[in-house]
VOGU-3710 file (C-alpha; in Angstrom, 3 decimals, decimal comma):
1> mrrrmfmklm> -14,243/6,147/7,482  -11,884/6,188/4,572  -13,326/2,931/3,135  -17,012/4,095/3,858  -16,369/7,230/1,833  -14,673/5,164/-0,895  -17,644/2,857/-0,968  -20,041/5,537/-1,248  -18,026/7,110/-4,113  -17,847/3,781/-6,044
11> llvafaealr> -21,452/2,954/-5,414  -22,600/6,328/-6,970  -20,092/5,654/-10,049  -21,470/2,109/-10,506  -25,127/3,086/-10,224  -24,482/5,883/-12,825  -22,709/3,491/-15,208  -25,614/1,003/-14,599  -28,135/3,566/-15,603  -26,122/4,759/-18,799
21> rgalvkelip> -25,522/1,158/-19,983  -28,728/-0,493/-18,712  -26,856/-3,029/-16,747  -26,181/-3,399/-13,142  -22,300/-3,370/-12,539  -20,745/-6,046/-10,393  -18,324/-3,375/-9,119  -20,589/-2,201/-6,388  -20,935/-5,562/-5,035  -17,622/-6,070/-3,373
31> lvhntqgnsn> -17,343/-2,483/-2,355  -20,739/-2,577/-0,482  -21,149/-5,543/1,753  -24,862/-5,609/1,366  -27,391/-2,855/0,498  -30,948/-2,155/-0,897  -32,179/-2,538/-4,466  -33,574/0,276/-6,430  -36,478/-1,296/-8,057  -40,121/-1,729/-7,161
41> fvlplekdiv> -40,834/-3,408/-10,446  -42,599/-6,917/-10,045  -43,459/-8,965/-13,065  -47,007/-9,895/-13,462  -46,327/-13,670/-13,166  -44,413/-12,894/-10,112  -47,260/-10,928/-8,588  -49,539/-13,674/-9,131  -47,303/-16,205/-7,180  -46,827/-13,618/-4,337
51> amrkeddsnp> -50,761/-13,306/-4,140  -50,953/-17,132/-4,073  -48,298/-17,861/-1,429  -48,661/-14,736/1,061  -52,258/-15,613/2,003  -52,206/-19,322/1,623  -53,536/-20,266/5,092  -54,405/-23,967/3,962  -50,681/-24,566/3,455  -48,923/-22,269/6,161
61> krrvldeace> -45,180/-22,095/6,145  -43,980/-22,884/9,546  -40,588/-23,187/11,073  -39,738/-26,892/11,500  -37,958/-27,722/14,508  -38,321/-31,227/15,131  -37,521/-32,666/11,656  -34,171/-33,940/10,876  -32,119/-32,125/8,091  -31,527/-33,839/4,950
71> nemftvssnl> -28,809/-31,642/3,597  -30,031/-31,691/0,019  -27,864/-31,194/-3,016  -29,029/-29,452/-6,348  -27,205/-29,134/-9,487  -28,051/-26,196/-11,622  -26,513/-27,218/-15,150  -25,672/-24,920/-17,997  -28,698/-26,263/-20,127  -31,275/-25,851/-17,423
81> dtrygghegs> -34,077/-23,252/-17,811  -33,853/-21,871/-14,216  -36,820/-19,415/-14,939  -39,627/-21,472/-16,609  -38,168/-25,116/-16,111  -40,576/-26,112/-13,413  -37,925/-27,994/-11,465  -37,292/-27,445/-7,758  -34,999/-24,427/-7,369  -36,523/-22,774/-10,418
91> ylnpyeakag> -38,292/-19,441/-10,576  -41,813/-21,319/-10,701  -41,022/-23,770/-8,015  -38,536/-22,260/-5,446  -36,867/-24,480/-2,833  -38,580/-24,368/0,453  -35,676/-24,419/2,662  -35,941/-25,407/6,602  -34,603/-23,183/9,246  -31,396/-24,305/10,460
101> csfsvelnpg> -30,978/-26,962/7,843  -28,202/-26,555/5,153  -28,328/-27,326/1,537  -25,981/-27,267/-1,335  -26,176/-25,853/-4,877  -23,947/-26,416/-7,634  -24,174/-23,264/-9,797  -22,771/-23,146/-13,506  -21,840/-19,857/-14,864  -24,779/-17,538/-15,629
111> khfyssisgf> -27,484/-19,683/-13,648  -29,616/-18,953/-10,750  -31,210/-20,834/-7,979  -34,531/-19,634/-6,174  -35,344/-20,680/-2,707  -37,460/-19,525/0,186  -37,547/-19,593/4,042  -40,812/-19,086/6,107  -41,713/-18,153/9,498  -41,468/-14,583/9,757
121> qqraadgnqp> -44,922/-14,063/11,138  -44,252/-16,303/14,172  -43,850/-14,141/17,284  -41,951/-15,059/20,309  -43,829/-14,838/23,828  -42,844/-11,374/24,148  -44,010/-10,328/20,753  -40,689/-10,262/18,958  -40,599/-11,397/15,302  -37,468/-13,232/13,941
131> mlqyswsvts> -34,670/-12,006/11,922  -33,020/-13,710/9,004  -29,511/-15,180/9,747  -27,809/-16,233/6,403  -24,633/-18,341/6,522  -22,790/-19,483/3,377  -19,734/-21,433/2,278  -18,303/-21,299/-1,350  -16,020/-23,860/-3,075  -14,683/-23,186/-6,453
141> tgsetplalf> -11,348/-23,196/-8,197  -11,219/-19,478/-8,518  -12,153/-16,517/-6,109  -15,680/-15,803/-7,709  -18,587/-15,706/-5,304  -22,442/-15,651/-6,069  -24,649/-12,860/-5,532  -27,761/-13,378/-3,193  -31,003/-11,180/-3,627  -33,503/-10,949/-0,745
151> slrgiptise> -37,168/-9,819/-0,543  -40,198/-10,378/1,489  -42,411/-8,812/-1,354  -41,818/-11,357/-4,075  -39,248/-13,309/-5,923  -36,104/-11,436/-6,945  -35,170/-12,244/-10,695  -32,351/-11,793/-13,169  -33,382/-10,311/-16,641  -32,039/-11,770/-19,750
161> qdipdgfdwy> -29,815/-8,649/-19,898  -28,296/-9,928/-16,470  -30,093/-7,022/-14,522  -31,076/-8,039/-10,953  -34,604/-6,882/-10,215  -37,218/-7,062/-7,692  -34,991/-7,266/-4,510  -35,215/-5,175/-1,404  -31,528/-5,747/-0,500  -28,661/-7,956/-1,776
171> lwhlnrdgse> -25,454/-9,564/-0,266  -22,259/-10,167/-2,430  -20,157/-12,572/-0,622  -17,127/-10,793/0,116  -15,515/-13,918/1,890  -16,015/-17,523/0,595  -17,179/-18,411/4,261  -19,281/-16,269/6,307  -22,471/-15,413/8,158  -24,659/-12,434/8,173
181> lfreddeeid> -27,478/-11,386/10,603  -29,903/-9,153/9,075  -30,950/-7,055/12,115  -33,929/-4,694/12,664  -33,867/-1,306/13,989  -30,142/-1,049/13,328  -29,066/2,706/13,677  -27,955/2,514/9,940  -30,285/0,278/8,283  -33,499/-1,674/8,899
191> yyhcwggcgy> -34,105/-4,528/6,479  -37,538/-5,289/7,371  -39,360/-1,835/7,524  -38,198/-0,613/3,871  -39,598/-1,394/0,566  -37,180/-1,574/-2,491  -37,196/2,192/-3,005  -36,238/3,417/0,304  -32,794/4,267/-0,693  -30,506/3,265/2,032
201> ereglletcg> -26,943/1,594/1,761  -25,093/-0,672/4,032  -22,325/1,794/4,743  -24,548/4,987/4,806  -27,093/6,558/6,958  -30,605/5,321/7,057  -32,825/7,753/4,980  -36,440/8,511/5,921  -38,546/5,719/4,901  -41,559/7,575/4,581
211> acgvdlrsrf> -44,558/5,652/3,468  -42,590/2,444/3,417  -42,174/2,318/7,187  -44,487/-0,893/7,607  -42,862/-3,998/8,952  -42,823/-6,308/5,871  -42,909/-9,349/8,239  -46,479/-8,312/9,394  -47,611/-8,739/5,799  -45,539/-11,608/4,477
221> dtmyitltay> -44,482/-14,847/5,996  -42,048/-15,997/3,512  -38,780/-14,508/2,288  -37,460/-15,203/-1,153  -33,747/-15,515/-1,801  -32,300/-15,776/-5,325  -28,741/-17,152/-5,612  -27,070/-16,108/-8,855  -23,846/-16,765/-10,676  -24,765/-14,477/-13,598
231> satepmvvti> -21,312/-12,960/-13,851  -19,318/-16,054/-13,072  -16,987/-17,793/-15,522  -16,370/-21,152/-13,377  -18,866/-23,490/-11,595  -19,109/-23,224/-7,914  -20,691/-24,942/-5,058  -22,567/-22,847/-2,519  -23,735/-24,365/0,884  -26,287/-22,292/2,253
241> tydliytsny> -28,121/-22,257/5,751  -31,069/-20,121/6,719  -31,981/-19,507/10,462  -34,468/-17,388/12,088  -33,101/-15,663/15,212  -35,309/-14,178/18,041  -34,230/-11,512/20,371  -35,548/-10,904/23,733  -36,743/-7,810/25,827  -35,132/-9,287/28,878
251> ilpeelqvik> -31,741/-8,487/30,152  -30,011/-9,899/33,074  -29,766/-7,575/36,075  -25,875/-7,887/36,351  -25,515/-7,153/32,671  -28,002/-4,424/32,697  -25,704/-2,822/35,333  -22,696/-3,085/33,176  -24,657/-1,089/30,449  -25,482/1,467/32,835
261> tmynemcqpw> -21,822/1,810/34,194  -20,772/2,089/30,594  -23,191/5,172/30,159  -22,176/6,675/33,444  -18,429/6,408/32,941  -18,073/6,776/29,084  -21,117/8,864/28,023  -22,996/10,860/30,913  -20,237/13,279/31,621  -20,546/14,503/27,961
271> aapedwvwen> -23,971/13,936/27,302  -25,532/15,706/24,551  -28,306/18,231/25,024  -31,819/17,191/24,297  -32,126/18,956/21,010  -28,679/18,378/19,816  -28,273/16,581/16,449  -24,739/15,331/15,322  -25,581/15,681/11,580  -26,809/19,367/12,103
281> yqlinseaqg> -23,656/20,059/13,978  -21,422/18,749/11,137  -22,884/20,934/8,572  -22,937/23,880/10,656  -19,545/23,708/12,182  -17,441/21,924/9,555  -15,244/24,286/7,288  -16,079/21,972/4,497  -19,769/21,961/5,344  -19,634/18,149/5,509
291> erdtrtkpyc> -18,579/15,104/7,564  -16,289/15,489/10,527  -14,031/12,988/12,221  -16,188/11,179/14,942  -13,348/11,366/17,290  -13,896/15,047/17,672  -17,401/14,632/18,531  -18,046/17,190/21,413  -20,906/15,189/22,853  -22,102/11,552/23,477
301> dwmqsmqved> -25,532/11,051/22,059  -26,095/7,409/23,287  -29,381/7,106/24,967  -29,976/10,781/24,533  -32,899/12,028/26,559  -33,376/8,751/28,193  -33,713/8,139/31,852  -30,998/5,603/32,043  -31,117/4,867/35,936  -34,960/3,986/35,476
311> lstgdckiip> -34,045/1,133/32,904  -35,433/-2,207/33,972  -34,519/-5,800/33,125  -37,432/-5,691/30,530  -36,122/-2,675/28,646  -33,338/-4,582/26,467  -35,378/-3,868/23,278  -35,397/0,027/23,892  -31,758/0,244/24,777  -29,886/1,585/21,593
321> gvvcdadghv> -27,363/-0,705/20,121  -28,029/-3,404/22,793  -29,216/-6,754/21,580  -30,271/-9,672/24,020  -30,656/-13,212/23,443  -33,254/-15,460/24,591  -31,700/-15,936/27,820  -31,156/-12,354/28,684  -27,576/-12,178/27,995  -26,214/-9,313/25,855
331> sellldsvgl> -25,465/-10,841/22,501  -24,604/-7,803/20,525  -23,270/-4,331/21,463  -23,499/-1,977/18,302  -22,535/1,654/19,369  -21,014/3,229/16,230  -20,066/6,861/16,310  -22,072/7,651/19,586  -19,259/9,780/21,231  -18,024/7,280/23,990
341> rgqfpttfst> -14,900/8,344/25,713  -12,437/7,090/28,241  -11,467/3,491/29,209  -13,697/0,353/29,288  -15,193/-0,197/32,793  -13,638/-2,928/34,959  -17,014/-4,701/34,861  -17,028/-5,179/30,986  -15,704/-8,689/31,204  -19,147/-9,690/32,860
351> lkhitflelp> -20,609/-9,572/29,297  -19,300/-13,058/28,349  -21,949/-13,813/25,607  -21,301/-11,078/23,199  -21,013/-12,377/19,560  -20,807/-9,076/17,929  -18,921/-6,122/19,541  -18,947/-3,007/17,332  -17,833/0,364/18,844  -15,877/2,095/16,019
361> snqisgsipq> -15,513/5,809/15,522  -15,725/6,896/19,310  -13,067/8,234/21,662  -12,321/5,071/23,715  -8,853/4,982/25,021  -6,571/2,772/27,132  -6,190/-1,026/26,166  -8,504/-3,728/25,017  -10,100/-5,821/28,048  -8,636/-9,156/28,248
371> gifsssiier> -11,890/-10,942/28,185  -12,645/-9,707/24,797  -10,066/-11,548/23,014  -10,383/-14,570/25,169  -14,087/-15,255/24,411  -14,792/-18,422/22,672  -18,130/-17,189/21,173  -17,442/-13,735/19,824  -17,662/-13,535/15,965  -16,905/-9,901/15,316
381> idlsnnfldg> -14,822/-7,213/16,937  -14,744/-3,802/15,517  -12,899/-1,156/17,766  -11,746/0,874/14,844  -11,012/4,733/14,765  -10,583/5,253/18,406  -7,795/6,194/20,804  -6,718/2,592/22,017  -3,088/2,239/22,738  -0,552/-0,288/24,003
391> nlpcpqedds> 0,438/-3,551/22,601  -2,023/-5,847/20,999  -3,137/-8,363/23,698  -2,783/-12,046/23,373  -5,813/-14,033/23,950  -5,884/-16,592/26,790  -5,041/-20,114/25,399  -7,704/-22,794/26,554  -9,211/-25,958/24,923  -12,015/-24,078/23,390
401> ssqlkelllf> -11,763/-22,995/19,820  -12,215/-19,328/18,879  -15,248/-18,309/16,545  -13,614/-14,879/15,707  -14,133/-14,186/12,041  -13,584/-10,490/11,724  -11,149/-8,283/13,622  -10,937/-4,564/12,873  -8,697/-2,318/14,833  -7,459/0,193/12,199
411> snyfsgdipg> -6,898/3,882/13,239  -5,831/3,642/16,675  -2,479/4,023/18,603  -1,482/0,472/19,118  2,385/-0,055/19,191  4,964/-2,925/19,349  4,928/-6,013/16,968  2,042/-7,851/15,583  1,824/-10,817/18,094  1,882/-14,194/16,450
421> clfkrftels> -0,461/-15,485/19,143  -3,486/-13,721/17,372  -3,070/-16,317/14,464  -2,599/-19,382/16,795  -5,885/-18,622/18,526  -8,157/-16,985/15,845  -7,861/-19,780/13,350  -11,186/-19,066/11,857  -10,166/-15,389/11,062  -11,505/-14,399/7,666
431> yldlsrnflq> -10,963/-10,502/7,893  -8,180/-8,638/9,619  -7,706/-4,799/9,620  -4,769/-3,498/11,577  -4,007/-0,525/9,395  -3,055/3,056/10,518  -1,545/2,044/13,768  2,215/2,352/15,181  2,850/-1,316/14,816  6,224/-2,302/13,465
441> gslpneirla> 8,712/-5,211/13,153  8,161/-7,932/10,644  5,350/-10,181/9,764  5,131/-13,090/12,351  5,407/-16,541/11,011  2,431/-17,453/12,786  0,592/-15,598/10,057  0,856/-18,656/7,960  -1,773/-20,337/10,113  -4,449/-17,896/9,016
451> tnlgglyidh> -5,489/-19,831/6,100  -9,052/-18,536/6,098  -8,092/-15,140/5,651  -9,851/-13,492/2,728  -9,319/-9,719/3,653  -5,889/-8,514/5,069  -5,222/-4,839/5,752  -1,893/-4,043/7,201  -1,241/-0,647/5,605  0,184/2,562/6,922
461> lglvgsldal> 2,285/0,692/9,641  5,989/0,424/10,031  6,433/-3,055/9,101  9,824/-4,224/7,512  11,201/-7,487/5,978  9,528/-9,445/3,280  6,218/-10,477/2,378  7,081/-14,262/2,275  5,040/-15,215/5,159  1,930/-14,429/3,284
471> qqlsslsnld> 2,311/-17,119/0,815  0,335/-19,599/2,687  -2,739/-17,495/2,725  -4,340/-18,900/-0,541  -7,677/-17,673/0,399  -6,840/-14,061/0,305  -8,879/-11,928/-2,021  -8,119/-8,321/-0,657  -4,478/-7,593/0,430  -3,352/-3,995/1,428
481> ashnyfrgsi> 0,271/-3,880/2,631  0,884/-0,290/1,268  2,809/2,578/3,179  5,349/0,255/4,968  9,077/-0,715/4,402  8,674/-4,057/2,824  11,767/-5,070/0,682  12,234/-7,838/-1,965  10,706/-8,690/-5,261  7,488/-10,067/-6,524
491> daefleafpr> 7,961/-13,323/-8,630  5,645/-15,640/-10,254  5,519/-18,071/-7,429  4,367/-15,258/-5,013  1,507/-14,315/-7,336  0,507/-18,004/-7,962  0,087/-18,202/-4,117  -3,095/-16,202/-4,320  -5,370/-17,545/-7,082  -8,479/-15,708/-5,652
501> lyeldlswnl> -6,644/-12,341/-5,460  -9,226/-9,579/-6,262  -7,362/-6,389/-4,919  -3,702/-5,953/-4,362  -1,979/-2,878/-3,107  1,606/-2,876/-2,439  2,240/0,879/-3,081  4,650/2,883/-0,917  7,211/0,293/-0,010  10,897/-0,560/-0,995
511> lngtlpafdk> 9,995/-3,382/-3,465  12,411/-3,703/-6,594  13,115/-6,028/-9,553  11,244/-6,738/-12,647  7,455/-7,863/-12,813  6,393/-11,230/-13,571  3,389/-12,006/-15,546  -0,119/-11,770/-13,948  -1,658/-14,572/-15,855  -2,626/-16,739/-12,860
521> ninlrrldls> -4,470/-14,090/-11,120  -7,636/-14,256/-13,268  -10,015/-12,370/-10,679  -7,522/-9,552/-10,038  -9,334/-6,195/-10,629  -7,323/-3,586/-8,615  -3,602/-3,480/-8,507  -1,459/-0,680/-6,987  2,442/-1,177/-7,138  3,004/2,715/-7,227
531> hnefsgsitd> 5,846/4,386/-5,341  8,397/1,501/-5,394  11,631/0,670/-6,994  10,310/-1,966/-9,747  12,254/-1,673/-12,972  12,693/-3,326/-16,340  10,195/-3,129/-19,282  6,590/-4,182/-19,641  5,817/-6,509/-22,402  3,091/-8,977/-21,865
541> qfnvfaaqqd> 2,832/-9,197/-18,119  -0,641/-7,403/-18,128  -2,219/-9,228/-21,128  -4,291/-11,562/-19,182  -5,071/-9,047/-16,639  -6,375/-6,640/-19,379  -8,305/-9,647/-21,125  -10,259/-10,037/-17,593  -11,336/-6,387/-17,325  -14,116/-6,479/-19,729
551> rgvlsslnla> -16,564/-8,039/-17,674  -18,620/-5,125/-16,212  -16,224/-4,367/-13,343  -14,443/-1,103/-12,361  -10,860/-1,932/-12,076  -7,629/-0,052/-11,676  -3,945/-0,221/-12,287  -1,466/2,052/-10,662  2,323/1,627/-11,643  3,254/5,184/-11,003
561> dnnfcgtlpe> 6,723/6,430/-9,511  8,765/3,396/-10,357  11,625/2,776/-12,847  9,883/1,075/-15,623  11,450/1,673/-19,069  11,220/0,558/-22,595  8,505/1,445/-24,988  5,001/2,168/-23,631  3,001/-0,868/-23,871  0,007/-1,207/-26,147
571> vfydllldah> -1,766/-3,287/-23,273  -2,640/0,313/-21,761  -4,647/0,824/-24,993  -6,473/-2,305/-24,370  -7,150/-1,439/-20,859  -8,477/2,085/-21,715  -10,742/1,149/-24,553  -11,417/-2,679/-24,861  -12,199/-2,797/-21,215  -15,476/-0,994/-21,951
581> ffvyeldvsr> -14,500/2,127/-19,944  -14,660/0,278/-16,760  -10,823/1,096/-15,947  -11,373/3,987/-13,685  -7,719/4,393/-13,091  -4,647/3,784/-15,016  -1,386/5,764/-13,691  1,843/4,851/-15,241  3,373/8,330/-14,819  6,746/9,231/-13,341
591> nqfrcsvsnt> 8,489/6,293/-14,842  11,127/6,173/-17,472  9,110/4,821/-20,645  11,144/6,106/-23,850  9,761/8,527/-26,546  9,023/7,301/-29,789  7,622/10,054/-32,132  10,483/12,550/-32,895  12,138/11,439/-29,612  9,719/13,844/-27,958
601> ffpawatvll> 6,192/12,024/-27,627  4,852/8,740/-26,717  3,654/6,544/-29,807  0,740/7,851/-31,813  -1,820/5,417/-30,189  -1,015/7,031/-26,980  -1,419/10,460/-27,978  -4,785/10,184/-29,498  -6,214/8,752/-26,287  -5,769/12,027/-24,506
611> hdfgkcipvp> -4,696/9,982/-21,424  -2,006/11,368/-19,099  0,810/8,767/-19,377  3,378/11,118/-17,868  6,452/12,406/-19,438  8,370/10,263/-21,847  12,257/10,121/-21,547  14,163/10,994/-24,699  16,672/8,454/-26,046  20,326/9,995/-25,817
621> emkylendii> 21,163/11,610/-29,197  24,985/11,245/-29,840  26,814/13,783/-31,923  30,387/13,219/-31,997  33,491/11,851/-29,978  36,023/13,958/-28,336  38,668/11,228/-28,733  38,222/8,601/-31,491  41,373/6,752/-30,476  41,981/5,069/-27,055
631> vlgentqyly> 45,305/3,823/-25,886  45,228/1,172/-23,392  47,703/1,546/-20,658  47,895/1,713/-17,008  45,744/4,841/-16,632  41,960/4,700/-16,709  40,705/5,477/-20,071  37,542/7,361/-20,734  35,647/8,065/-24,086  33,904/11,462/-24,225
641> iygeftlstq> 30,610/11,661/-26,156  28,963/14,928/-26,889  25,169/15,191/-27,935  21,743/15,830/-26,235  21,193/13,849/-23,168  18,789/13,434/-20,269  20,618/13,473/-17,020  20,366/10,115/-15,260  22,245/8,263/-12,416  21,295/4,965/-14,048
651> gtckfefgsi> 22,824/5,303/-17,392  25,064/2,809/-19,065  27,417/2,659/-22,043  27,403/-0,363/-24,360  30,559/-1,239/-26,027  30,744/-3,612/-29,177  33,994/-5,118/-30,197  32,978/-7,298/-32,980  30,844/-10,109/-31,473  31,870/-9,280/-27,936
661> tattpaifes> 29,582/-6,656/-25,937  30,351/-4,931/-22,776  28,690/-2,562/-20,734  29,895/-0,013/-18,057  28,371/2,893/-16,136  27,758/6,227/-17,829  28,689/9,501/-16,338  26,568/12,211/-17,145  28,697/15,227/-16,702  26,136/17,617/-18,271
671> ssrvaclvps> 23,225/17,529/-20,738  25,786/17,639/-23,493  28,640/15,460/-22,465  28,844/11,931/-21,129  31,957/10,128/-20,130  32,199/6,209/-20,969  34,719/3,963/-19,077  36,490/1,891/-21,668  36,980/-1,742/-20,289  40,663/-2,460/-19,396
681> dapigqatvt> 40,483/-5,669/-21,131  38,947/-4,445/-24,406  40,380/-6,205/-27,423  42,439/-4,098/-30,019  40,915/-2,767/-32,949  37,728/-0,979/-34,173  34,841/-0,601/-31,738  31,432/1,198/-31,247  29,569/2,768/-28,514  26,180/3,771/-27,631
691> iasycedyas> 24,336/5,071/-24,532  21,146/4,438/-22,528  19,712/6,833/-19,925  17,718/3,975/-18,316  17,467/0,148/-18,693  18,168/-1,074/-22,318  16,972/1,970/-24,197  20,133/2,491/-26,109  20,563/4,866/-28,979  20,183/3,017/-32,122
701> tetlgdnfvp> 18,285/3,137/-35,389  15,308/1,406/-33,829  14,921/3,989/-31,224  16,131/7,096/-33,190  15,683/6,224/-36,840  17,616/8,699/-39,035  18,667/10,846/-35,891  20,891/7,976/-34,948  24,850/8,598/-35,379  26,869/5,551/-34,865
711> mtfqilqqtp> 29,967/6,313/-32,593  33,099/4,362/-33,950  36,553/4,640/-32,417  39,962/2,699/-32,406  41,518/0,957/-29,433  45,467/0,772/-29,648  47,890/-0,821/-27,303  50,380/1,370/-25,609  54,002/1,053/-27,070  56,481/-0,107/-24,418
721> aptyirssts> 59,898/1,968/-24,029  62,944/0,334/-25,580  65,253/-1,660/-23,307  68,973/-2,291/-23,529  71,027/-5,276/-22,193  74,502/-4,354/-21,013  77,377/-6,613/-20,427  79,416/-6,765/-17,046  82,438/-5,351/-18,719  80,735/-2,274/-20,060
731> kksesnqgav> 78,971/-1,759/-16,648  82,521/-1,655/-14,906  84,056/0,699/-17,671  81,055/3,180/-17,263  81,584/3,026/-13,441  85,307/3,914/-13,663  84,492/6,805/-16,286  82,078/8,109/-13,652  84,780/8,140/-10,966  87,104/10,134/-12,868
741> iggsiaavia> 84,365/12,882/-13,948  83,409/13,095/-10,131  87,068/13,628/-8,936  87,690/16,363/-11,748  84,659/18,319/-10,555  85,681/18,183/-6,861  89,316/19,418/-7,789  87,938/22,399/-9,728  85,664/23,363/-6,768  88,639/23,104/-4,367
751> liflificyi> 90,747/25,383/-6,557  88,084/27,964/-6,805  87,650/28,083/-2,780  91,505/28,513/-2,453  91,570/31,390/-4,806  88,843/33,058/-2,894  90,651/32,693/0,397  93,660/34,241/-0,982  91,744/37,227/-2,238  90,256/37,946/1,110
761> lgrerqgkpi> 93,579/37,915/3,029  95,129/40,253/0,380  92,429/42,825/1,080  92,880/42,683/4,790  96,567/43,257/4,399  95,893/46,552/2,459  93,382/47,714/5,208  90,457/47,304/3,070  88,481/44,445/4,480  85,430/43,142/2,440
771> fqpnkiqqrn> 83,338/42,895/5,737  82,781/46,162/7,961  80,617/46,998/10,797  77,436/48,596/10,481  77,561/52,262/10,871  73,980/52,914/11,398  73,631/53,861/15,118  70,452/53,715/16,950  69,436/53,446/20,695  69,607/49,844/22,068
781> pihrnyqded> 66,268/49,258/23,466  67,535/46,839/26,077  70,615/49,027/27,010  69,504/51,123/30,082  72,844/53,258/30,432  72,778/55,338/27,389  75,025/58,325/27,225  74,673/61,280/25,006  77,471/62,449/22,314  80,730/63,201/23,640
791> eeginldivs> 83,596/65,304/21,904  86,194/62,707/22,463  84,121/59,817/21,286  80,743/58,374/21,122  79,631/55,720/23,619  76,728/54,161/21,802  74,793/50,935/21,799  75,059/49,246/18,262  72,654/46,609/17,207  74,216/44,055/15,038
801> ggdafnyken> 72,438/40,813/14,400  70,442/41,188/17,763  73,590/41,436/19,802  74,829/44,598/21,779  78,425/46,009/21,192  80,392/48,843/22,729  82,123/50,623/19,949  85,038/53,190/20,563  85,753/55,351/17,478  88,996/56,898/18,813
811> nnsisepa> 90,856/53,442/18,851  88,734/51,457/16,316  88,409/48,762/18,688  85,431/46,606/19,157  84,787/44,788/22,589  81,928/42,899/23,679  79,740/44,537/26,238  80,530/43,653/29,935
//
């Protein structure tokens, strides 16, 4: 759903740009796998050719089944007139391909190859008409692929202004190898019943065809396909195979029963009322008056209003989303957003001939049946946007090779690690989407075996470790590993491993380091490295990237929320203006690019663009030193600088001692004071210091101009305390002198003590002792035999120092208590 909405938005933008500029933008091609054209215009000459070919019964175009294939090779050189040259493969003489036979075309830049395939009016015994299966393989040094235009009404063309015209639908080869079956009666699109102006798109809903609801195969037997390299810059070799595929009305009884069981278990309990329409429900019940998540769909509208139990073996054609091959096997099961619920029935493994299994945007739960992954003929599995859970199953290994090319399991509840067995078994895998699950762990080493992967989406998971295991995937054109916990850096070797890269999204990770030059990825159009820990300045890393964006392609560059610093590079100016306005997103905000003008704004060229580059970081403006003399010693020495600063945890102080330079961390104590640690091994003499808040953006005349104030200070060596050398004789004399002094002091103290004792004894003899008992009397709280006052004496308890005494006043005697 997220990619579908994005595709619609980009398609509208691209078409608007094409109308305004008079050119079809290549941007809508990689976004929309294939879609319908918007032109009914047919050149007069083309109409004549159509009139000649469509009713030429004398030379009917029939499918040749018994002729051997010749595998022809054509070269469309740069000097060949592909429109009026008259050679085979030109507009006047399209190459008549044989169904089932391959041919190769070497296309030079700007050239086209015209071909045709006949037999669309040949009906099978049950009356069914064939569908076109288109297979391709592209070989080139870069990642560019051709554009194919299809029409039953005439020959699609490319004007001199490189505008595709006269086509009913087109296919831009997203992968270098692949196959596409253009089905009929698909719930989203019908290639054979709509003229060029029907207005449908591959990823959208089919609009009403109106007057163009006639099956074109009933009018025209021949389909014309134009292969063009009109926007390429390098030659390419394309191998093409056209085949006519017939479906059957017959379905084997046992496989019909599986379809009925699926309906009874996964749809019938929630069957939609007869008049219920999902699109109307969305508009009425959605708060936003728009699309809702199909996983909340209240009903199942598969085979709505049909009598399912009455279906017979001859009704395969009328069962929505079911396609049967000529032998009656279910070959395709295409049930997108129909409201299926619950788990797969146990009999589902009976369907062993499915080549396309597409059940996205339902409410399917449980695990994936083992038989699905073990099939050797299935080519596409899309179970995205459901409620599937558990670990991803490993396919059973056998001698048969797997044909699986596309696996889409995004937006489910899968957990555990990504199993390496997937890549051992699915060696032909070209598109893998496991995003938005609960997978974790690191990338398995076996992913190196998936050398055919063109699109890899592993975003919004819990993956850790590095991205090194991806460096063997040289065919990658689209890589999304965002919203994970990947660590490490991106170097030139990593980028050179992906020469065909078109889109790279590594945002919301823990990647760090400086960026290398993106000069080898000449096809890169979308780059998102935001919300990481990249640092350093940007100089010429994106010069080649910018030069490649002026070729009619909507591109984007997002470097926001990193630690880039230095001056804002002028290559951003080239991206915004010289790329002819096709850079629809350039976000470099929330970095540390320094200010230039008055230390307040970005450079003048940036301000006139009126583009939001974020907020610039002022260079530190130093005013004065608190201490301009530093004395080196045992204690740590700091130099305190006052000025106007932007607080930072990544700041540095740079010291210059003549030709010697040293850096230490800067401690931003406030927006006006910074402490710089002076190196302990700094040389003696004059030195200078400057400060940077980030990277190498130091205060200097280059960054501040006249506002720069050089900070100079002196470094001195601490003067040591004087030391004396004494002889052994002097030491002995000092020792004796100390002994005499000590003895004298002791004698004086003894004499004072003797005089004090004599004084005390004298007072005692005179009856005037210095120390007398305490006369304050009070009840002793621990004496329980208290007596009141008596005339002859007082018998009291006296508290003295915590002890109890008996005191007799009449005889002045003191005795301890009994």
